[in-house]
MARDO-982264 format. One record per residue (C-alpha): x, y, z; residue in three letters. Coordinates in steps of 0.5 Angstrom, whole numbers, padded with zeros to 4 digits, always signed. Layout:
// MARDO-982264
XYZALA...
END
This chain:
// MARDO-982264
-0032+0057-0047MET-0035+0062-0041TRP-0042+0063-0039TRP-0045+0070-0038CYS-0050+0070-0032LEU-0055+0075-0030ASP-0054+0076-0024MET-0048+0077-0020VAL-0044+0071-0016VAL-0045+0073-0007ALA-0038+0072-0006SER-0035+0076-0011ILE-0034+0084-0010ILE-0042+0086-0012PHE-0048+0084-0010SER-0052+0088-0015THR-0053+0088-0023SER-0049+0095-0021SER-0043+0097-0019ALA-0044+0102-0013ASN-0037+0104-0011ILE-0031+0107-0013PHE-0025+0105-0015LEU-0018+0110-0015SER-0023+0116-0017ASN-0025+0112-0022ILE-0034+0113-0022ASP-0037+0106-0022LEU-0044+0108-0020THR-0049+0104-0023ASP-0044+0101-0029VAL-0047+0096-0031PRO-0043+0088-0029ILE-0043+0082-0033GLU-0041+0076-0030SER-0038+0070-0033TYR-0037+0064-0030VAL-0030+0060-0034VAL-0026+0053-0032GLN-0019+0054-0031ALA-0014+0052-0037GLY-0019+0055-0041ASP-0016+0059-0046ASN-0022+0065-0047THR-0022+0072-0049SER-0026+0078-0047PHE-0028+0083-0049PRO-0027+0092-0047CYS-0035+0094-0046THR-0036+0099-0052GLY-0032+0098-0057THR-0031+0094-0063THR-0026+0093-0067GLU-0029+0098-0072TYR-0027+0104-0067SER-0022+0109-0066LEU-0019+0107-0059VAL-0012+0112-0059THR-0010+0110-0051GLU-0013+0104-0047LEU-0012+0101-0040GLU-0015+0094-0037TRP-0015+0094-0030ARG-0017+0087-0026PHE-0019+0089-0018PHE-0022+0085-0012THR-0024+0087-0005LYS-0016+0087-0003THR-0012+0088-0010GLN-0013+0095-0016ASN-0007+0092-0022ILE-0007+0096-0027LYS-0006+0090-0032ILE-0006+0092-0039ILE-0004+0098-0042GLU-0005+0102-0050TYR-0002+0106-0053ALA-0001+0110-0059LYS+0000+0103-0062GLY+0004+0101-0056ASN+0002+0095-0052THR+0006+0095-0045ILE+0003+0087-0041VAL+0004+0090-0034ALA+0001+0083-0030TYR+0002+0076-0031LYS+0006+0077-0038GLN+0006+0070-0039HIS-0001+0068-0039ARG-0005+0075-0041ILE-0004+0079-0048SER-0009+0084-0052LEU-0013+0082-0057GLN-0011+0087-0063SER-0017+0090-0067LYS-0022+0089-0062THR-0017+0089-0055HIS-0021+0083-0052ALA-0017+0081-0046LEU-0014+0075-0047ASN-0012+0068-0042PHE-0008+0063-0044LYS-0010+0059-0040PRO-0014+0062-0035ILE-0013+0060-0028ILE-0017+0061-0020ALA-0013+0067-0018GLN-0015+0071-0024ASP-0022+0071-0021THR-0025+0077-0020GLY-0027+0085-0023ASN-0024+0087-0029TYR-0025+0094-0033ILE-0023+0096-0040CYS-0022+0104-0039LEU-0022+0108-0047VAL-0019+0115-0050ASN-0018+0117-0043ASN-0026+0117-0041ARG-0027+0118-0033PRO-0032+0112-0033ARG-0032+0105-0036PRO-0037+0102-0040ASP-0039+0096-0036GLY-0035+0092-0031VAL-0033+0085-0033LEU-0035+0081-0026GLN-0030+0074-0028LEU-0032+0068-0023ILE-0027+0062-0025VAL-0029+0055-0023GLN-0022+0049-0022ASP-0021+0043-0017ARG-0022+0045-0010PRO-0016+0046-0005ASP-0013+0040-0002PRO-0018+0038+0005PRO-0015+0039+0012GLY-0010+0033+0015ARG-0014+0027+0017PRO-0015+0026+0024LEU-0016+0019+0028VAL-0023+0021+0032MET-0023+0013+0034GLY-0021+0005+0032PHE-0021-0001+0034THR-0017-0007+0031SER-0021-0007+0025ARG-0023+0000+0023TYR-0022+0008+0024VAL-0026+0014+0024ASN-0023+0019+0021LEU-0025+0026+0021SER-0022+0033+0018TRP-0023+0039+0015ALA-0027+0042+0008ALA-0022+0045+0003PRO-0021+0053+0005SER-0023+0054-0002ASP-0028+0051-0007VAL-0028+0056-0013HIS-0033+0055-0015PHE-0035+0049-0015SER-0038+0045-0010ASN-0034+0039-0007VAL-0038+0032-0010LEU-0035+0027-0004TYR-0028+0025-0002TYR-0024+0020-0004VAL-0019+0018+0002ILE-0013+0015+0001LEU-0009+0008+0005ILE-0003+0006+0006ARG-0001+0000+0010VAL+0006+0000+0014GLY+0011+0007+0013GLU+0013+0006+0006LYS+0007+0002+0003GLY+0004+0005-0003GLU-0003+0009-0003TRP-0007+0007-0006ASN-0015+0008-0006ASP-0018+0001-0005ASN-0026+0004-0007GLY-0026+0009-0001ASN-0030+0014-0003ILE-0036+0018+0001THR-0042+0017-0001PRO-0043+0026+0000ASP-0040+0032+0002ASN-0040+0031+0010ARG-0033+0031+0013THR-0032+0023+0016ASN-0032+0017+0014TYR-0031+0009+0017LYS-0025+0006+0014MET-0028-0001+0015THR-0024-0008+0013GLY-0017-0007+0017LEU-0012-0012+0020LYS-0011-0012+0027PRO-0004-0009+0030TYR-0002-0005+0024SER+0002+0001+0021VAL-0003+0006+0017TYR-0004+0014+0014SER-0009+0016+0011PHE-0010+0023+0006LYS-0017+0025+0003VAL-0017+0028-0003ILE-0024+0033-0006ALA-0027+0032-0012VAL-0032+0037-0015ASN-0035+0037-0021GLU-0027+0040-0024MET-0024+0035-0022GLY-0020+0032-0016ARG-0016+0035-0011SER-0009+0035-0008ASP-0008+0030-0003PRO-0009+0032+0004SER-0002+0032+0008GLN-0003+0025+0012GLU-0006+0023+0018SER-0001+0022+0024TYR+0000+0014+0025TYR-0004+0009+0028ILE-0003+0003+0030ILE-0009-0001+0030THR-0011-0006+0037LEU-0010-0013+0037ARG-0014-0018+0038GLU-0012-0025+0038ILE-0008-0030+0033PRO-0012-0032+0027SER-0006-0036+0024GLY-0004-0044+0027ASN+0002-0048+0026PRO+0004-0052+0020THR+0007-0058+0024ILE+0013-0061+0019ILE+0015-0067+0024THR+0013-0071+0030ALA+0016-0079+0032HIS+0019-0082+0038ASN+0026-0081+0041THR+0025-0086+0046SER+0021-0089+0050SER+0019-0084+0055SER+0021-0078+0049ALA+0017-0074+0043ILE+0021-0069+0038HIS+0015-0064+0035VAL+0018-0059+0030SER+0014-0054+0026TRP+0013-0048+0021ARG+0010-0041+0023PRO+0005-0038+0021PRO+0004-0032+0017ASP+0006-0026+0021LEU+0000-0022+0019ASP-0004-0028+0022THR-0001-0027+0029ILE-0005-0019+0030ASN+0000-0018+0036GLY+0006-0018+0039GLU+0009-0025+0037PHE+0010-0028+0045MET+0012-0035+0043GLY+0008-0043+0042TYR+0004-0045+0047ARG+0005-0055+0046ILE-0001-0058+0050THR+0000-0066+0050TYR-0004-0071+0053LYS-0005-0078+0052GLN-0010-0080+0047ARG-0015-0085+0052LYS-0015-0081+0058LYS-0019-0075+0061GLU-0014-0072+0065HIS-0012-0065+0063ASN-0007-0064+0058ALA+0001-0061+0059SER+0003-0055+0058GLU+0009-0053+0055ILE+0010-0045+0054TYR+0017-0043+0049ILE+0018-0035+0049ARG+0022-0035+0043ASP+0019-0034+0036PRO+0025-0036+0033ASP+0025-0044+0036VAL+0021-0048+0031LYS+0022-0056+0034SER+0022-0059+0041HIS+0023-0065+0045VAL+0017-0067+0050ILE+0020-0072+0055GLU+0019-0076+0061ASN+0012-0079+0057LEU+0009-0087+0059GLU+0012-0092+0055THR+0009-0095+0049TYR+0002-0089+0049THR-0001-0086+0045GLN+0000-0078+0045TYR-0004-0072+0043LEU+0000-0066+0041VAL-0002-0060+0038SER+0002-0053+0038VAL-0001-0046+0037ALA+0003-0039+0039VAL+0001-0034+0043PHE+0001-0026+0043ASN-0001-0021+0050PRO-0009-0022+0048GLU-0009-0030+0048GLY-0008-0036+0044PHE-0009-0037+0037GLY-0012-0044+0034PRO-0008-0051+0034ALA-0005-0055+0030SER-0006-0063+0033THR-0002-0070+0031VAL-0003-0077+0034LEU+0004-0079+0037VAL+0006-0086+0041MET+0011-0087+0045THR+0017-0093+0044ASP+0023-0097+0044GLU+0026-0091+0040GLY+0022-0094+0034ASP+0021-0088+0030VAL+0011-0088+0029MET+0009-0084+0023VAL+0005-0078+0026TYR-0003-0079+0025GLU-0006-0072+0023ASP-0013-0072+0027ILE-0019-0068+0025PRO-0021-0062+0032LEU-0028-0066+0031ASN-0025-0074+0032ARG-0021-0071+0039LEU
END
């Protein structure tokens, strides 16, 4: 599919409707220009201006040129065709001497002339504009972050191939070996910055960016450098499994730790607090600075007394929510604990 344009696209070598340059001693002054916009991946043909299938052509040459290139791509003489450039994709149509692309790619953007029967000037210049997916954006950089979001910024693609970027897709990976996914993270327009929300505290993330235009998605950018979000106090609490007296002055308590993704920082251990239920004095505290410990015996307690026992995890930011049970000491008799809702304590 192609479209012929009345106006010449400014980013190509010409800026008017006729050429006013010399090319390898070929005078292109006032030669008409026809501009075409095509999509990368299409199979398409372009005519040799000034010829038809009924024209007598004994010699013919197609040339390709840009601001930096001037290349003979096809030569035809005495019934023989020599393809000198991109042989696997470019050919000459035998009857009309049209230039065939199978397929056309972004690098084919440029200007083409067809010289027939040793004429010194072509009858026209074919200006070809190939639209394609954008080049990848620049590597995203983290400009700021908290425990729950990061601010990303990146450079726009170096070449959008004549189709402006519509928006960007941000890929996210959790950890160093996680899967890449976009989670619906799409910028509202083509601005090159984005606030990525919904992150977890004290977690490793990296990011990639994809540019999208009407032709499709670019390849992903380079991944960002790894970032660890900030800590928060723990959000999970241990689950108390057993709590019973072991004597008239001791209580044994055991627990299961919360999920690690609720620690929100370095797991430093547990804090056990206990106090007599019917007294208002401050609770006593025991710190267990080993996350692998899952039980403890509280000693030197009063005989036949009810105690509120709480267990919480802690990290460098502070303490998480506690789990609390009611236990009574006795002369060695096992007393089943009772869960006490916090609003009744």
